[in-house]
N, CA, C and O atoms as a CHARMM CRD file, in Angstrom:
* protein
*
  344
    1    1 UNK  N     -9.81900  19.61200 -19.38200 PROA 1      0.00000
    2    1 UNK  CA    -9.72800  18.35500 -18.16800 PROA 1      0.00000
    3    1 UNK  C     -9.28400  18.65700 -16.87100 PROA 1      0.00000
    4    1 UNK  O     -9.32500  17.69300 -16.10700 PROA 1      0.00000
    5    2 UNK  N     -8.92000  19.58600 -16.45300 PROA 2      0.00000
    6    2 UNK  CA    -8.15400  19.92700 -15.38300 PROA 2      0.00000
    7    2 UNK  C     -9.47500  20.18200 -14.39800 PROA 2      0.00000
    8    2 UNK  O     -9.59400  19.96200 -13.19200 PROA 2      0.00000
    9    3 UNK  N    -10.40200  20.71500 -15.34000 PROA 3      0.00000
   10    3 UNK  CA   -11.80800  21.00700 -14.06200 PROA 3      0.00000
   11    3 UNK  C    -12.70500  19.89900 -13.77200 PROA 3      0.00000
   12    3 UNK  O    -13.73000  20.17200 -13.14700 PROA 3      0.00000
   13    4 UNK  N    -12.41700  18.27300 -14.24000 PROA 4      0.00000
   14    4 UNK  CA   -12.72600  17.51800 -13.97300 PROA 4      0.00000
   15    4 UNK  C    -11.95200  16.29500 -13.07000 PROA 4      0.00000
   16    4 UNK  O    -12.43500  15.27100 -12.58500 PROA 4      0.00000
   17    5 UNK  N    -10.60500  16.79500 -13.04200 PROA 5      0.00000
   18    5 UNK  CA    -9.71200  16.18800 -11.96700 PROA 5      0.00000
   19    5 UNK  C    -10.00700  16.33900 -10.30300 PROA 5      0.00000
   20    5 UNK  O     -9.21000  15.92200  -9.46200 PROA 5      0.00000
   21    6 UNK  N    -11.14400  16.93300 -10.00900 PROA 6      0.00000
   22    6 UNK  CA   -11.13100  16.59300  -8.89100 PROA 6      0.00000
   23    6 UNK  C    -12.19100  15.34500  -8.17900 PROA 6      0.00000
   24    6 UNK  O    -12.22200  14.76300  -7.09400 PROA 6      0.00000
   25    7 UNK  N    -13.03000  15.30900  -9.47300 PROA 7      0.00000
   26    7 UNK  CA   -14.14300  14.36100  -9.27500 PROA 7      0.00000
   27    7 UNK  C    -13.15700  12.84500  -9.22600 PROA 7      0.00000
   28    7 UNK  O    -13.14300  12.02700  -8.30700 PROA 7      0.00000
   29    8 UNK  N    -12.31400  12.79100 -10.61700 PROA 8      0.00000
   30    8 UNK  CA   -10.96500  11.47300 -10.66500 PROA 8      0.00000
   31    8 UNK  C    -10.71700  11.39100  -9.14700 PROA 8      0.00000
   32    8 UNK  O    -10.46900  10.25500  -8.74400 PROA 8      0.00000
   33    9 UNK  N    -10.73300  12.23100  -8.36200 PROA 9      0.00000
   34    9 UNK  CA    -9.54500  11.92400  -6.99100 PROA 9      0.00000
   35    9 UNK  C    -10.37100  12.14200  -6.00000 PROA 9      0.00000
   36    9 UNK  O     -9.91800  12.60300  -4.95300 PROA 9      0.00000
   37   10 UNK  N    -11.47700  11.91200  -6.10400 PROA 10     0.00000
   38   10 UNK  CA   -12.74200  11.66200  -4.89300 PROA 10     0.00000
   39   10 UNK  C    -12.76500  10.39600  -4.64600 PROA 10     0.00000
   40   10 UNK  O    -12.74000   9.68400  -5.65000 PROA 10     0.00000
   41   11 UNK  N    -12.82800   9.56200  -3.03600 PROA 11     0.00000
   42   11 UNK  CA   -12.78900   8.71100  -3.08200 PROA 11     0.00000
   43   11 UNK  C    -14.98800   8.10600  -3.08600 PROA 11     0.00000
   44   11 UNK  O    -15.38900   6.95300  -2.92500 PROA 11     0.00000
   45   12 UNK  N    -15.69700   9.11100  -3.27200 PROA 12     0.00000
   46   12 UNK  CA   -16.99000   9.10400  -3.27700 PROA 12     0.00000
   47   12 UNK  C    -17.58100   8.29600  -4.71600 PROA 12     0.00000
   48   12 UNK  O    -17.20100   8.76800  -5.78700 PROA 12     0.00000
   49   13 UNK  N    -18.11200   7.60100  -4.73000 PROA 13     0.00000
   50   13 UNK  CA   -18.43700   6.47900  -6.08100 PROA 13     0.00000
   51   13 UNK  C    -19.36300   7.44800  -7.02000 PROA 13     0.00000
   52   13 UNK  O    -19.39400   7.37600  -8.24800 PROA 13     0.00000
   53   14 UNK  N    -19.94300   8.16200  -6.39900 PROA 14     0.00000
   54   14 UNK  CA   -21.12400   9.01500  -7.05500 PROA 14     0.00000
   55   14 UNK  C    -20.16800  10.38300  -7.95000 PROA 14     0.00000
   56   14 UNK  O    -20.58100  11.09900  -8.86200 PROA 14     0.00000
   57   15 UNK  N    -18.98600  10.38100  -7.37700 PROA 15     0.00000
   58   15 UNK  CA   -18.15900  11.24700  -7.66300 PROA 15     0.00000
   59   15 UNK  C    -17.45000  10.87000  -9.11000 PROA 15     0.00000
   60   15 UNK  O    -17.32200  11.60000 -10.09300 PROA 15     0.00000
   61   16 UNK  N    -17.03200   9.51100  -8.93100 PROA 16     0.00000
   62   16 UNK  CA   -16.28200   8.72200  -9.22700 PROA 16     0.00000
   63   16 UNK  C    -17.09800   8.49300 -10.84000 PROA 16     0.00000
   64   16 UNK  O    -16.54700   8.84100 -11.88400 PROA 16     0.00000
   65   17 UNK  N    -18.17600   7.99500 -10.80700 PROA 17     0.00000
   66   17 UNK  CA   -19.39900   7.74900 -11.54600 PROA 17     0.00000
   67   17 UNK  C    -19.52400   9.05400 -12.61700 PROA 17     0.00000
   68   17 UNK  O    -18.99400   8.89100 -13.71700 PROA 17     0.00000
   69   18 UNK  N    -20.16800  10.27600 -12.35900 PROA 18     0.00000
   70   18 UNK  CA   -19.62200  11.35000 -12.67700 PROA 18     0.00000
   71   18 UNK  C    -18.33900  11.91100 -13.75100 PROA 18     0.00000
   72   18 UNK  O    -18.37600  12.33600 -14.90600 PROA 18     0.00000
   73   19 UNK  N    -17.04100  11.65900 -12.62800 PROA 19     0.00000
   74   19 UNK  CA   -15.63300  11.82200 -13.50800 PROA 19     0.00000
   75   19 UNK  C    -15.42000  10.99000 -14.81800 PROA 19     0.00000
   76   19 UNK  O    -14.77000  11.36300 -15.79400 PROA 19     0.00000
   77   20 UNK  N    -16.39500   9.22900 -14.60400 PROA 20     0.00000
   78   20 UNK  CA   -16.33200   8.73400 -16.00400 PROA 20     0.00000
   79   20 UNK  C    -17.03100   9.34600 -17.11700 PROA 20     0.00000
   80   20 UNK  O    -16.66300   9.63600 -18.25600 PROA 20     0.00000
   81   21 UNK  N    -18.33100   9.49100 -16.39300 PROA 21     0.00000
   82   21 UNK  CA   -19.13800  10.03300 -17.53200 PROA 21     0.00000
   83   21 UNK  C    -18.78100  11.35200 -18.47200 PROA 21     0.00000
   84   21 UNK  O    -19.09300  11.55800 -19.64400 PROA 21     0.00000
   85   22 UNK  N    -17.89500  12.30600 -17.40600 PROA 22     0.00000
   86   22 UNK  CA   -17.34400  13.61100 -18.24600 PROA 22     0.00000
   87   22 UNK  C    -16.32300  13.61900 -18.98400 PROA 22     0.00000
   88   22 UNK  O    -16.11400  14.46900 -19.85000 PROA 22     0.00000
   89   23 UNK  N    -15.33000  12.34100 -18.61900 PROA 23     0.00000
   90   23 UNK  CA   -14.20200  12.15800 -19.25200 PROA 23     0.00000
   91   23 UNK  C    -14.54800  11.47000 -20.35600 PROA 23     0.00000
   92   23 UNK  O    -13.73400  11.54000 -21.27600 PROA 23     0.00000
   93   24 UNK  N    -15.83300  10.61500 -20.59500 PROA 24     0.00000
   94   24 UNK  CA   -15.67200   9.79900 -21.68100 PROA 24     0.00000
   95   24 UNK  C    -16.75900  10.68000 -22.36500 PROA 24     0.00000
   96   24 UNK  O    -17.02900   9.92600 -23.30000 PROA 24     0.00000
   97   25 UNK  N    -17.67700  11.90900 -22.55900 PROA 25     0.00000
   98   25 UNK  CA   -18.11300  12.65800 -22.90300 PROA 25     0.00000
   99   25 UNK  C    -16.99600  13.55600 -23.47000 PROA 25     0.00000
  100   25 UNK  O    -17.19100  13.98900 -24.60500 PROA 25     0.00000
  101   26 UNK  N    -16.07900  13.83200 -22.96800 PROA 26     0.00000
  102   26 UNK  CA   -15.10100  14.66100 -23.63600 PROA 26     0.00000
  103   26 UNK  C    -13.97500  13.88800 -24.65900 PROA 26     0.00000
  104   26 UNK  O    -13.24800  14.51300 -25.43100 PROA 26     0.00000
  105   27 UNK  N    -13.97300  12.39800 -24.51100 PROA 27     0.00000
  106   27 UNK  CA   -13.32800  11.93200 -25.39300 PROA 27     0.00000
  107   27 UNK  C    -14.15900  11.66500 -26.61000 PROA 27     0.00000
  108   27 UNK  O    -13.73000  11.10800 -27.62100 PROA 27     0.00000
  109   28 UNK  N    -15.37400  12.10200 -26.43800 PROA 28     0.00000
  110   28 UNK  CA   -16.54800  11.55800 -27.95800 PROA 28     0.00000
  111   28 UNK  C    -16.49700  13.13800 -28.36300 PROA 28     0.00000
  112   28 UNK  O    -16.30700  13.40400 -29.55000 PROA 28     0.00000
  113   29 UNK  N    -16.65700  14.17800 -27.43500 PROA 29     0.00000
  114   29 UNK  CA   -16.33900  15.33000 -27.88800 PROA 29     0.00000
  115   29 UNK  C    -15.39200  15.67600 -29.22700 PROA 29     0.00000
  116   29 UNK  O    -15.86700  16.06800 -30.29300 PROA 29     0.00000
  117   30 UNK  N    -13.93700  15.45600 -28.97000 PROA 30     0.00000
  118   30 UNK  CA   -13.04000  15.78100 -29.24700 PROA 30     0.00000
  119   30 UNK  C    -12.31900  14.44000 -29.91800 PROA 30     0.00000
  120   30 UNK  O    -11.09600  14.31900 -29.84400 PROA 30     0.00000
  121   31 UNK  N    -13.24600  13.31700 -30.66000 PROA 31     0.00000
  122   31 UNK  CA   -12.52800  12.20800 -31.03900 PROA 31     0.00000
  123   31 UNK  C    -11.75400  12.74500 -32.33700 PROA 31     0.00000
  124   31 UNK  O    -10.66100  12.25000 -32.61100 PROA 31     0.00000
  125   32 UNK  N    -12.18100  13.52300 -32.95500 PROA 32     0.00000
  126   32 UNK  CA   -11.92700  13.97100 -34.26600 PROA 32     0.00000
  127   32 UNK  C    -10.40700  15.01300 -34.60100 PROA 32     0.00000
  128   32 UNK  O     -9.69400  15.22500 -35.58100 PROA 32     0.00000
  129   33 UNK  N    -10.45800  15.50700 -33.02900 PROA 33     0.00000
  130   33 UNK  CA    -9.43300  16.43600 -32.82200 PROA 33     0.00000
  131   33 UNK  C     -7.87600  15.78400 -32.35100 PROA 33     0.00000
  132   33 UNK  O     -7.44100  15.59300 -31.21500 PROA 33     0.00000
  133   34 UNK  N     -7.25400  15.53600 -33.65200 PROA 34     0.00000
  134   34 UNK  CA    -5.97700  13.74500 -33.30100 PROA 34     0.00000
  135   34 UNK  C     -5.08700  14.53400 -32.25600 PROA 34     0.00000
  136   34 UNK  O     -4.46300  13.82800 -31.46400 PROA 34     0.00000
  137   35 UNK  N     -4.93300  16.04700 -32.14000 PROA 35     0.00000
  138   35 UNK  CA    -3.88900  16.28000 -30.78500 PROA 35     0.00000
  139   35 UNK  C     -4.50300  16.37800 -29.58600 PROA 35     0.00000
  140   35 UNK  O     -3.92800  16.03900 -28.55200 PROA 35     0.00000
  141   36 UNK  N     -5.99100  16.95300 -29.61100 PROA 36     0.00000
  142   36 UNK  CA    -6.96200  16.83900 -27.97800 PROA 36     0.00000
  143   36 UNK  C     -7.21500  15.29100 -27.85000 PROA 36     0.00000
  144   36 UNK  O     -7.13800  14.70000 -26.77200 PROA 36     0.00000
  145   37 UNK  N     -7.47200  14.79200 -28.84000 PROA 37     0.00000
  146   37 UNK  CA    -8.15900  13.26800 -28.94000 PROA 37     0.00000
  147   37 UNK  C     -6.88300  12.23400 -27.95400 PROA 37     0.00000
  148   37 UNK  O     -7.28700  11.44800 -27.09700 PROA 37     0.00000
  149   38 UNK  N     -6.05900  12.32500 -28.11400 PROA 38     0.00000
  150   38 UNK  CA    -4.96000  11.52300 -27.70000 PROA 38     0.00000
  151   38 UNK  C     -4.68700  11.88000 -25.89500 PROA 38     0.00000
  152   38 UNK  O     -4.39500  10.99200 -25.09300 PROA 38     0.00000
  153   39 UNK  N     -4.86900  13.44300 -25.49700 PROA 39     0.00000
  154   39 UNK  CA    -5.07400  13.73000 -24.47100 PROA 39     0.00000
  155   39 UNK  C     -6.15900  13.29600 -23.53900 PROA 39     0.00000
  156   39 UNK  O     -6.05600  12.89600 -22.38000 PROA 39     0.00000
  157   40 UNK  N     -7.40000  13.48400 -24.41100 PROA 40     0.00000
  158   40 UNK  CA    -7.93000  13.30300 -23.86400 PROA 40     0.00000
  159   40 UNK  C     -8.73400  11.54100 -23.33000 PROA 40     0.00000
  160   40 UNK  O     -9.50900  11.14400 -22.46000 PROA 40     0.00000
  161   41 UNK  N     -8.25900  11.18500 -24.02800 PROA 41     0.00000
  162   41 UNK  CA    -8.41400   9.81600 -24.51800 PROA 41     0.00000
  163   41 UNK  C     -7.82600   9.11100 -22.89900 PROA 41     0.00000
  164   41 UNK  O     -8.33600   8.40500 -22.02900 PROA 41     0.00000
  165   42 UNK  N     -6.42400   9.79600 -23.12300 PROA 42     0.00000
  166   42 UNK  CA    -5.74600   9.29300 -22.24100 PROA 42     0.00000
  167   42 UNK  C     -5.92900   9.36600 -20.65900 PROA 42     0.00000
  168   42 UNK  O     -5.33200   8.69800 -19.81500 PROA 42     0.00000
  169   43 UNK  N     -7.15800  10.60100 -20.41700 PROA 43     0.00000
  170   43 UNK  CA    -7.38900  10.95800 -19.26700 PROA 43     0.00000
  171   43 UNK  C     -8.39100  10.17900 -18.79200 PROA 43     0.00000
  172   43 UNK  O     -8.31600   9.67400 -17.67100 PROA 43     0.00000
  173   44 UNK  N     -9.67100   9.96100 -19.78000 PROA 44     0.00000
  174   44 UNK  CA   -10.16200   8.92400 -19.73800 PROA 44     0.00000
  175   44 UNK  C    -10.28700   7.72400 -19.66000 PROA 44     0.00000
  176   44 UNK  O    -11.37200   7.15400 -19.54200 PROA 44     0.00000
  177   45 UNK  N     -8.70600   6.93600 -19.73900 PROA 45     0.00000
  178   45 UNK  CA    -8.04200   5.69400 -19.39000 PROA 45     0.00000
  179   45 UNK  C     -7.94200   6.10100 -17.60300 PROA 45     0.00000
  180   45 UNK  O     -8.22200   5.39100 -16.63700 PROA 45     0.00000
  181   46 UNK  N     -7.43300   7.51400 -17.65600 PROA 46     0.00000
  182   46 UNK  CA    -6.78300   7.03200 -15.74000 PROA 46     0.00000
  183   46 UNK  C     -8.07800   7.49000 -14.86900 PROA 46     0.00000
  184   46 UNK  O     -8.07300   7.54200 -13.63900 PROA 46     0.00000
  185   47 UNK  N     -9.16000   7.80600 -15.67400 PROA 47     0.00000
  186   47 UNK  CA   -10.39300   8.02200 -14.80400 PROA 47     0.00000
  187   47 UNK  C    -10.83500   6.95100 -14.26800 PROA 47     0.00000
  188   47 UNK  O    -11.12500   6.81200 -13.08000 PROA 47     0.00000
  189   48 UNK  N    -10.95400   5.58700 -15.71500 PROA 48     0.00000
  190   48 UNK  CA   -11.46200   4.39400 -15.18600 PROA 48     0.00000
  191   48 UNK  C    -10.33000   3.70500 -14.48200 PROA 48     0.00000
  192   48 UNK  O    -10.61700   2.81700 -13.67800 PROA 48     0.00000
  193   49 UNK  N     -9.35500   3.94800 -14.64800 PROA 49     0.00000
  194   49 UNK  CA    -8.27500   3.16600 -13.56800 PROA 49     0.00000
  195   49 UNK  C     -8.87900   3.79000 -12.00600 PROA 49     0.00000
  196   49 UNK  O     -9.47800   3.14300 -11.14700 PROA 49     0.00000
  197   50 UNK  N     -8.63200   4.74400 -11.98700 PROA 50     0.00000
  198   50 UNK  CA    -9.24600   5.41700 -10.49000 PROA 50     0.00000
  199   50 UNK  C    -10.69800   5.06900 -10.01300 PROA 50     0.00000
  200   50 UNK  O    -10.90000   4.54500  -8.91700 PROA 50     0.00000
  201   51 UNK  N    -11.69500   5.38800 -10.89200 PROA 51     0.00000
  202   51 UNK  CA   -13.37300   4.40900 -10.78800 PROA 51     0.00000
  203   51 UNK  C    -12.89600   2.45800 -10.21900 PROA 51     0.00000
  204   51 UNK  O    -13.48000   1.87000  -9.30900 PROA 51     0.00000
  205   52 UNK  N    -12.03000   2.00600 -10.85400 PROA 52     0.00000
  206   52 UNK  CA   -11.88900   0.94600 -10.56500 PROA 52     0.00000
  207   52 UNK  C    -11.30900   0.43500  -9.10700 PROA 52     0.00000
  208   52 UNK  O    -11.52700  -0.58800  -8.45700 PROA 52     0.00000
  209   53 UNK  N    -10.64300   1.36000  -8.92100 PROA 53     0.00000
  210   53 UNK  CA    -9.90400   1.27300  -7.46800 PROA 53     0.00000
  211   53 UNK  C    -10.80500   1.73100  -6.21000 PROA 53     0.00000
  212   53 UNK  O    -10.76000   1.25800  -5.07500 PROA 53     0.00000
  213   54 UNK  N    -11.66800   2.81000  -6.70800 PROA 54     0.00000
  214   54 UNK  CA   -12.59000   2.84600  -5.86400 PROA 54     0.00000
  215   54 UNK  C    -13.45300   2.29400  -5.46900 PROA 54     0.00000
  216   54 UNK  O    -13.87900   2.33600  -4.31500 PROA 54     0.00000
  217   55 UNK  N    -14.08800   1.33600  -6.86200 PROA 55     0.00000
  218   55 UNK  CA   -15.18000   0.65100  -7.06300 PROA 55     0.00000
  219   55 UNK  C    -14.90900  -0.53000  -6.14400 PROA 55     0.00000
  220   55 UNK  O    -15.78400  -1.06500  -5.46400 PROA 55     0.00000
  221   56 UNK  N    -13.53600  -0.92400  -6.17600 PROA 56     0.00000
  222   56 UNK  CA   -13.09200  -2.35700  -5.29000 PROA 56     0.00000
  223   56 UNK  C    -12.93800  -1.79100  -3.98300 PROA 56     0.00000
  224   56 UNK  O    -13.76600  -2.25800  -3.20000 PROA 56     0.00000
  225   57 UNK  N    -12.32500  -1.12000  -3.58000 PROA 57     0.00000
  226   57 UNK  CA   -12.27700  -1.09800  -1.93100 PROA 57     0.00000
  227   57 UNK  C    -13.14300   0.04000  -1.73400 PROA 57     0.00000
  228   57 UNK  O    -13.77400  -0.08500  -0.68500 PROA 57     0.00000
  229   58 UNK  N    -13.38400   1.02000  -2.31100 PROA 58     0.00000
  230   58 UNK  CA   -14.57700   2.28000  -1.64900 PROA 58     0.00000
  231   58 UNK  C    -14.14700   2.93000  -1.40200 PROA 58     0.00000
  232   58 UNK  O    -14.83100   3.72200  -0.75400 PROA 58     0.00000
  233   59 UNK  N    -12.19300   3.46400  -1.65900 PROA 59     0.00000
  234   59 UNK  CA   -11.56300   4.28600  -1.17800 PROA 59     0.00000
  235   59 UNK  C    -10.16800   3.94800  -2.25600 PROA 59     0.00000
  236   59 UNK  O    -10.27100   3.13400  -3.17400 PROA 59     0.00000
  237   60 UNK  N     -9.08400   4.59100  -2.01700 PROA 60     0.00000
  238   60 UNK  CA    -7.70300   4.83000  -2.03100 PROA 60     0.00000
  239   60 UNK  C     -7.02000   4.12700  -1.52100 PROA 60     0.00000
  240   60 UNK  O     -6.68900   4.57600  -0.42300 PROA 60     0.00000
  241   61 UNK  N     -6.39700   2.75600  -1.84400 PROA 61     0.00000
  242   61 UNK  CA    -5.63000   2.23100  -0.50900 PROA 61     0.00000
  243   61 UNK  C     -4.35700   3.29600  -0.33900 PROA 61     0.00000
  244   61 UNK  O     -3.99500   3.59700   0.79800 PROA 61     0.00000
  245   62 UNK  N     -3.80300   3.76100  -1.31500 PROA 62     0.00000
  246   62 UNK  CA    -2.67200   4.62600  -1.74900 PROA 62     0.00000
  247   62 UNK  C     -2.60400   5.74200  -0.49300 PROA 62     0.00000
  248   62 UNK  O     -1.60400   6.36500  -0.13700 PROA 62     0.00000
  249   63 UNK  N     -3.69300   5.80100  -0.03500 PROA 63     0.00000
  250   63 UNK  CA    -3.97500   7.51900   0.85000 PROA 63     0.00000
  251   63 UNK  C     -3.93800   6.55200   2.74300 PROA 63     0.00000
  252   63 UNK  O     -4.10600   7.09100   3.83700 PROA 63     0.00000
  253   64 UNK  N     -3.74400   5.51200   2.53600 PROA 64     0.00000
  254   64 UNK  CA    -4.20900   4.74800   3.65400 PROA 64     0.00000
  255   64 UNK  C     -3.40900   5.51500   5.05900 PROA 64     0.00000
  256   64 UNK  O     -3.84900   6.26800   5.92800 PROA 64     0.00000
  257   65 UNK  N     -1.79100   4.82400   4.76600 PROA 65     0.00000
  258   65 UNK  CA    -0.94600   5.31900   5.48700 PROA 65     0.00000
  259   65 UNK  C     -0.88100   7.12300   6.41800 PROA 65     0.00000
  260   65 UNK  O     -0.82800   7.58100   7.55900 PROA 65     0.00000
  261   66 UNK  N     -0.95200   7.77100   4.37900 PROA 66     0.00000
  262   66 UNK  CA    -1.13900   9.41200   5.05100 PROA 66     0.00000
  263   66 UNK  C     -2.16100   9.59900   5.96100 PROA 66     0.00000
  264   66 UNK  O     -1.84300  10.17700   7.00100 PROA 66     0.00000
  265   67 UNK  N     -3.28000   9.26200   5.83100 PROA 67     0.00000
  266   67 UNK  CA    -4.41500   9.16600   6.63800 PROA 67     0.00000
  267   67 UNK  C     -4.79300   8.74600   7.90300 PROA 67     0.00000
  268   67 UNK  O     -5.71900   9.12100   8.62200 PROA 67     0.00000
  269   68 UNK  N     -3.57900   7.56800   8.12900 PROA 68     0.00000
  270   68 UNK  CA    -3.99600   6.51600   9.42100 PROA 68     0.00000
  271   68 UNK  C     -4.95400   5.80600   9.54000 PROA 68     0.00000
  272   68 UNK  O     -5.51100   5.42400  10.57000 PROA 68     0.00000
  273   69 UNK  N     -5.25200   5.53900   8.16400 PROA 69     0.00000
  274   69 UNK  CA    -6.25600   4.12400   7.97100 PROA 69     0.00000
  275   69 UNK  C     -5.14300   3.05300   8.06100 PROA 69     0.00000
  276   69 UNK  O     -3.93600   3.21700   7.88800 PROA 69     0.00000
  277   70 UNK  N     -5.87500   1.81600   8.39800 PROA 70     0.00000
  278   70 UNK  CA    -5.11800   0.80800   8.23200 PROA 70     0.00000
  279   70 UNK  C     -5.46600  -0.06600   6.83300 PROA 70     0.00000
  280   70 UNK  O     -6.50100   0.00100   6.17000 PROA 70     0.00000
  281   71 UNK  N     -4.76100  -0.56600   6.68800 PROA 71     0.00000
  282   71 UNK  CA    -5.12100  -1.36000   5.06600 PROA 71     0.00000
  283   71 UNK  C     -5.65500  -2.77300   5.33300 PROA 71     0.00000
  284   71 UNK  O     -5.46400  -3.43300   6.35400 PROA 71     0.00000
  285   72 UNK  N     -6.16500  -3.03300   4.54200 PROA 72     0.00000
  286   72 UNK  CA    -6.90400  -4.40800   4.69600 PROA 72     0.00000
  287   72 UNK  C     -5.64600  -5.37200   3.95000 PROA 72     0.00000
  288   72 UNK  O     -4.75100  -4.88200   3.26100 PROA 72     0.00000
  289   73 UNK  N     -5.79200  -6.81300   4.24500 PROA 73     0.00000
  290   73 UNK  CA    -4.99700  -7.52900   3.40100 PROA 73     0.00000
  291   73 UNK  C     -4.99400  -7.46500   2.03600 PROA 73     0.00000
  292   73 UNK  O     -3.94000  -7.22000   1.44900 PROA 73     0.00000
  293   74 UNK  N     -6.46600  -7.72800   1.18000 PROA 74     0.00000
  294   74 UNK  CA    -6.49800  -7.40000  -0.08200 PROA 74     0.00000
  295   74 UNK  C     -6.05700  -6.37600  -0.70900 PROA 74     0.00000
  296   74 UNK  O     -5.89500  -6.50200  -1.92300 PROA 74     0.00000
  297   75 UNK  N     -5.69000  -4.87400   0.03800 PROA 75     0.00000
  298   75 UNK  CA    -5.26100  -3.54200  -0.36100 PROA 75     0.00000
  299   75 UNK  C     -3.52800  -4.06400  -0.07100 PROA 75     0.00000
  300   75 UNK  O     -2.76600  -4.32500  -1.00200 PROA 75     0.00000
  301   76 UNK  N     -3.30000  -4.10900   0.78000 PROA 76     0.00000
  302   76 UNK  CA    -1.70100  -4.60200   0.54400 PROA 76     0.00000
  303   76 UNK  C     -1.11300  -5.28400  -0.34100 PROA 76     0.00000
  304   76 UNK  O      0.01700  -4.95600  -0.70200 PROA 76     0.00000
  305   77 UNK  N     -1.75700  -6.37900  -0.87800 PROA 77     0.00000
  306   77 UNK  CA    -1.66100  -7.05400  -1.74700 PROA 77     0.00000
  307   77 UNK  C     -1.68400  -6.80100  -3.15700 PROA 77     0.00000
  308   77 UNK  O     -1.18800  -7.46200  -4.07000 PROA 77     0.00000
  309   78 UNK  N     -2.45100  -5.56000  -3.18800 PROA 78     0.00000
  310   78 UNK  CA    -2.87800  -4.59300  -4.65200 PROA 78     0.00000
  311   78 UNK  C     -1.44500  -3.43700  -4.75700 PROA 78     0.00000
  312   78 UNK  O     -0.78700  -2.97800  -5.69100 PROA 78     0.00000
  313   79 UNK  N     -1.42200  -3.31600  -3.47400 PROA 79     0.00000
  314   79 UNK  CA     0.00200  -2.32700  -3.44400 PROA 79     0.00000
  315   79 UNK  C      1.25300  -2.87300  -3.92200 PROA 79     0.00000
  316   79 UNK  O      1.99400  -2.22100  -4.65800 PROA 79     0.00000
  317   80 UNK  N      1.54700  -4.20300  -3.47700 PROA 80     0.00000
  318   80 UNK  CA     2.45800  -4.44700  -3.52000 PROA 80     0.00000
  319   80 UNK  C      2.44000  -5.15100  -5.57700 PROA 80     0.00000
  320   80 UNK  O      3.33300  -5.18700  -6.42400 PROA 80     0.00000
  321   81 UNK  N      1.32000  -5.47400  -5.59800 PROA 81     0.00000
  322   81 UNK  CA     1.21100  -5.67300  -7.00900 PROA 81     0.00000
  323   81 UNK  C      1.57900  -4.70500  -8.12500 PROA 81     0.00000
  324   81 UNK  O      1.12900  -3.56200  -8.05600 PROA 81     0.00000
  325   82 UNK  N      2.48600  -5.11200  -9.32100 PROA 82     0.00000
  326   82 UNK  CA     2.25100  -4.40600 -10.50200 PROA 82     0.00000
  327   82 UNK  C      0.94100  -3.62000 -11.01800 PROA 82     0.00000
  328   82 UNK  O     -0.21400  -4.04400 -11.02000 PROA 82     0.00000
  329   83 UNK  N      1.42800  -2.33200 -11.46900 PROA 83     0.00000
  330   83 UNK  CA    -0.13800  -1.55100 -11.68400 PROA 83     0.00000
  331   83 UNK  C     -0.61200  -0.88500 -10.52800 PROA 83     0.00000
  332   83 UNK  O     -1.64900  -0.25300 -10.72900 PROA 83     0.00000
  333   84 UNK  N     -0.16300  -0.84000  -9.38900 PROA 84     0.00000
  334   84 UNK  CA    -1.20200  -0.41700  -8.67500 PROA 84     0.00000
  335   84 UNK  C     -1.06400   0.84300  -8.45700 PROA 84     0.00000
  336   84 UNK  O     -1.92900   1.37500  -7.76200 PROA 84     0.00000
  337   85 UNK  N      0.30300   1.85800  -9.10200 PROA 85     0.00000
  338   85 UNK  CA    -0.04900   2.81700  -8.91900 PROA 85     0.00000
  339   85 UNK  C      0.09000   3.66900 -10.31700 PROA 85     0.00000
  340   85 UNK  O      0.37300   3.14900 -11.39600 PROA 85     0.00000
  341   86 UNK  N     -0.17100   5.14300 -10.10000 PROA 86     0.00000
  342   86 UNK  CA     0.14700   5.64800 -11.46100 PROA 86     0.00000
  343   86 UNK  C      1.38900   6.12900 -11.63800 PROA 86     0.00000
  344   86 UNK  O      1.73100   6.56600 -12.73700 PROA 86     0.00000
């Protein structure tokens, strides 16, 4: 799981797609092992959440301030809403 984390945290869409693919494959591979399946499926859900944010904004709005980027009105609205953070 930790091996794939850099993919999940990339702002590059091709890396996001690879992340979803890798975590999906892990979830399928370990579906029969209850203790591992729960952890892997949770990681897959997080991969999907990360993917959707980068797909929507092309970046992680959470990083804008620290990277000196200006947030768009849509990003500001997203960040102020429920479910915007992990």
